[in-house]
C-alpha positions in Angstrom: 108.7 -124.5 69.4 111.5 -122.3 70.7 112.2 -121.4 74.3 115.0 -120.2 76.4 116.9 -122.4 78.8 119.9 -122.1 81.1 122.9 -124.3 80.4 125.9 -125.2 82.5 129.0 -124.7 80.5 131.7 -125.3 83.1 133.2 -123.7 86.2 131.3 -120.5 87.0 130.0 -120.4 83.5 126.3 -120.4 82.6 124.4 -119.2 79.6 120.8 -118.7 78.6 120.3 -120.2 75.1 117.4 -120.4 72.7 116.5 -124.1 72.3 114.0 -126.2 70.5 111.4 -127.9 72.8 109.3 -130.7 71.5 105.5 -130.4 71.0 103.7 -132.3 73.7 102.5 -135.7 72.7 99.2 -137.3 73.7 100.4 -138.2 77.2 102.3 -135.0 77.8 101.8 -131.4 78.9 103.6 -128.2 78.0 104.4 -126.1 81.1 105.2 -122.4 81.1 107.6 -122.1 84.0 107.0 -119.5 86.8 109.9 -120.3 89.2 112.6 -122.8 89.8 114.7 -123.3 92.9 118.5 -123.5 92.9 119.4 -126.8 94.5 122.7 -127.9 95.9 123.0 -130.0 92.7 122.8 -126.7 90.7 125.5 -125.1 92.8 127.7 -128.2 92.3 127.2 -128.0 88.6 127.9 -124.2 88.6 131.1 -124.8 90.5 132.4 -127.1 87.8 132.2 -130.2 90.0 129.6 -132.2 88.1 131.8 -133.3 85.2 132.4 -136.7 86.8 128.7 -137.4 86.4 127.9 -135.7 83.1 130.0 -133.9 80.5 129.4 -130.2 80.1 127.4 -128.5 78.7 124.0 -129.6 79.9 120.7 -128.1 80.9 119.8 -126.9 84.4 117.0 -127.2 86.9 114.7 -129.7 88.6 112.8 -127.7 91.2 110.3 -126.0 88.9 106.7 -124.9 89.0 104.6 -123.4 86.3 101.3 -123.4 84.5 100.0 -125.9 81.9 99.5 -124.1 78.6 99.0 -127.1 76.4 97.9 -130.7 77.1 97.8 -133.9 75.1 94.5 -135.8 74.7 95.6 -138.5 77.1 97.0 -136.1 79.8 94.6 -137.4 82.5 93.5 -135.1 85.3 95.4 -132.1 84.0 93.7 -128.9 82.8 95.1 -126.0 80.8 95.9 -123.1 83.2 96.5 -125.2 86.3 99.7 -124.6 88.3 101.8 -127.7 88.6 105.0 -128.8 90.2 107.2 -130.5 87.6 109.0 -133.7 88.6 112.7 -134.3 87.8 113.8 -136.2 84.7 117.3 -137.3 83.7 119.4 -134.5 82.3 119.2 -135.5 78.6 115.7 -136.9 78.6 112.9 -135.4 76.4 111.2 -132.4 77.9 114.3 -130.5 79.2 115.5 -129.0 82.4 113.2 -126.8 84.5 115.5 -123.7 84.6 113.8 -122.6 81.4 110.8 -120.7 80.2 109.1 -123.9 79.1 109.3 -127.6 79.8 107.4 -130.7 78.6 106.5 -133.4 81.0 104.4 -136.7 80.9 101.1 -136.2 82.6 102.2 -138.3 85.6 105.4 -136.3 86.0 103.5 -133.2 87.2 101.5 -132.6 90.4 98.6 -130.1 90.5 98.9 -127.4 93.1 96.0 -125.8 94.9 94.5 -122.4 94.0 93.9 -119.8 95.1 96.9 -119.8 97.4 98.4 -117.2 99.7 101.8 -118.7 99.2 104.0 -116.5 96.9 105.2 -118.3 93.8 108.9 -118.1 94.9 108.0 -120.0 98.0 106.0 -122.8 96.3 109.2 -124.8 95.6 107.9 -128.4 96.1 110.7 -130.8 95.2 112.9 -130.2 98.3 109.9 -130.7 100.6 109.2 -134.0 98.8 112.8 -135.0 99.7 112.1 -134.2 103.3 108.9 -136.3 103.3 111.0 -139.1 101.9 113.5 -138.7 104.7 110.8 -138.7 107.4 109.1 -141.7 106.0 112.2 -143.8 106.2 113.7 -142.3 109.4 112.1 -144.9 111.7 111.4 -142.4 114.4 109.4 -144.0 117.2 107.3 -142.3 119.9 109.7 -140.9 122.5 112.9 -141.2 120.5 115.8 -138.9 120.9 116.5 -137.4 117.5 119.6 -135.4 116.4 119.4 -133.1 113.3 123.0 -132.4 112.1 122.9 -129.3 110.0 120.5 -126.3 109.9 121.0 -125.2 106.3 118.1 -125.0 103.9 117.3 -128.8 103.9 118.0 -129.0 107.6 115.5 -126.2 108.3 112.8 -128.0 106.2 113.6 -131.2 108.0 113.3 -129.4 111.4 109.7 -128.3 110.4 108.8 -131.9 109.6 110.3 -133.2 112.9 107.9 -130.9 114.7 105.1 -133.2 113.5 106.6 -136.4 114.7 106.4 -138.0 118.1 110.1 -137.6 118.9 110.6 -137.2 122.6 113.6 -134.9 122.1 115.1 -133.2 119.1 118.6 -131.7 119.2 119.8 -129.5 116.4 123.6 -129.3 115.8 124.9 -126.4 113.6 128.3 -124.5 113.6 126.8 -121.3 112.0 125.4 -119.1 114.8 123.0 -117.2 112.5 121.5 -120.4 111.1 121.3 -122.0 114.6 119.3 -118.9 115.8 116.9 -119.3 112.8 116.5 -123.0 113.8 115.8 -122.0 117.4 113.1 -119.6 116.3 111.5 -122.3 114.2 111.6 -124.7 117.1 110.3 -122.2 119.7 107.6 -123.6 121.9 108.6 -127.2 121.4 109.3 -128.9 124.6 112.4 -131.2 124.7 114.2 -129.4 121.9 117.8 -128.3 122.2 120.1 -126.2 119.9 123.9 -126.8 120.0 126.5 -124.7 118.2 129.2 -127.1 117.2 132.9 -126.6 116.7 134.5 -128.7 114.1 136.7 -131.4 115.7 135.1 -131.0 119.1 132.5 -133.3 120.5 129.5 -131.6 122.2 129.5 -132.6 125.8 126.6 -134.7 127.0 125.4 -135.7 123.6 127.8 -138.4 122.4 126.1 -141.8 121.9 122.8 -140.4 123.1 120.5 -140.5 120.1 118.1 -143.1 118.7 117.9 -141.4 115.3 120.5 -139.1 113.7 119.6 -137.2 110.5 122.6 -135.7 108.8 121.7 -132.9 106.3 124.9 -130.8 106.1 127.0 -132.8 103.6 130.3 -132.2 105.2 132.9 -134.5 106.8 132.6 -132.9 110.3 128.9 -133.3 110.1 129.1 -137.0 109.1 131.7 -137.7 111.8 129.5 -136.0 114.4 126.5 -138.1 113.2 128.3 -141.3 114.1 129.4 -140.0 117.4 125.9 -139.1 118.4 124.4 -142.5 117.6 123.8 -144.8 120.5 123.9 -148.6 120.0 121.0 -149.8 117.7 120.5 -146.3 116.4 119.4 -145.3 112.9 121.8 -142.9 111.1 120.2 -141.3 108.1 122.6 -140.0 105.5 120.3 -137.4 103.9 122.9 -135.0 102.5 124.8 -135.6 99.3 128.5 -136.2 99.9 130.8 -135.8 96.9 133.8 -137.9 97.8 134.9 -141.1 99.5 134.7 -141.5 103.3 136.1 -144.0 105.7 133.8 -145.8 108.2 134.4 -147.9 111.3 132.6 -151.0 110.1 133.4 -152.8 113.3 131.3 -150.3 115.2 128.5 -150.7 112.7 128.5 -154.4 113.5 129.0 -154.3 117.3 126.5 -151.5 117.9 124.0 -152.8 115.4 123.8 -149.4 113.7 121.3 -149.0 110.8 122.7 -146.8 108.1 120.2 -145.3 105.6 121.0 -143.7 102.3 118.0 -141.4 101.9 118.0 -140.0 98.3 115.1 -139.7 95.8 116.7 -142.4 93.8 116.4 -145.0 96.6 112.6 -144.7 96.5 111.0 -146.0 93.3 107.8 -144.3 94.4 109.3 -140.9 94.9 107.0 -139.2 92.4 104.1 -140.1 94.7 105.5 -137.9 97.4 104.9 -134.6 95.5 101.1 -134.5 96.3 101.9 -135.2 99.9 104.5 -132.4 100.0 102.0 -130.0 98.3 99.4 -130.9 100.9 101.8 -130.2 103.8 102.8 -126.9 102.3 99.2 -125.8 101.6 98.4 -126.6 105.3 101.4 -124.6 106.5 103.1 -127.6 108.1 106.3 -127.1 106.0 107.1 -123.7 104.6 109.8 -121.9 102.7 109.0 -118.7 104.6 112.2 -117.1 105.9 114.4 -119.6 104.0 114.2 -118.2 100.4 116.8 -115.4 100.8 117.7 -114.7 97.1 115.2 -114.3 94.2 116.3 -113.2 90.8 114.7 -112.9 87.3 115.9 -115.4 84.8 118.1 -113.0 82.9 120.1 -112.2 86.1 120.6 -115.8 87.2 124.4 -115.6 87.3 124.5 -113.2 90.2 122.3 -115.5 92.3 124.4 -118.5 91.4 127.5 -116.6 92.5 125.9 -115.7 95.8 124.9 -119.4 96.3 128.4 -120.8 95.6 130.2 -118.1 97.7 127.5 -118.1 100.4 127.3 -114.3 100.4 124.5 -112.0 101.5 123.2 -114.5 104.1 122.4 -117.0 101.4 120.2 -120.0 102.3 118.0 -120.7 99.3 117.8 -119.1 95.9 114.9 -119.1 93.4 114.8 -118.0 89.7 111.6 -116.4 88.5 110.5 -116.4 84.8 108.8 -113.0 84.3 109.1 -110.5 81.6 112.4 -109.0 82.8 115.4 -110.2 80.9 
């Protein structure tokens, strides 16, 4: 069958194309997409910076949700009409990207979402929350630990919400953007032992150096990574949660002498990452982690390019963008 899908063609160049999508086989479902989040990966691809990983053009999107409109006879536990969160597949794999009107997925590559739900469709973006669940599971936070969160962007704000549910004794959020820091402060209001520090690149925040048991870096910038290492006390855990797109030098002698544990927390490091989608959905349904206040830009599929430009240029107070697949072109 034919559907429409968004393709990355190169730097600041995207196009919606009519494409052929396979009929679902016995173990697969056909999903009519309702919404898809714009990830940092999408912004990198739109910027033209993804060519080192995959040649242009290629299809977009991996944060999609939609409704099952066809199912194979062996698609266990999935019913037509159910809303599901689709899991990511490699770019060229059968089924297609999720920035499209339709996608095909194996039955075990979708997770059923609860209904009815008061959560608007554009805020039911599950995959980033699954990433945060992955980060919390591997963070090693112990009761009473002093935890630093470096970066209060979109993923940092989700991580902050998850940290509220841990037994950390103290959480300190470090962020250079005053507006985002204020948003983080509101999210952490009422939490005893929390602190919010506006950082200045190149300067070390007084009183915090070598003070933290666990440091979670979500910003993806050189200054953020440098700060993360400065905050870590001996024997600390440093969680590299963000995706850095270049080489970086490290003081391996300090890693050895201070006994630092450096964790690379990405979906690819967890062979059971798919199993985190139901956990993320449960947390969102319970209100423990929410996209409320974080989805700043929503656009119909036919007007995706304006949203992508805002995401890359960080205009209009951009934090998180979502594309919706309605009738508007």
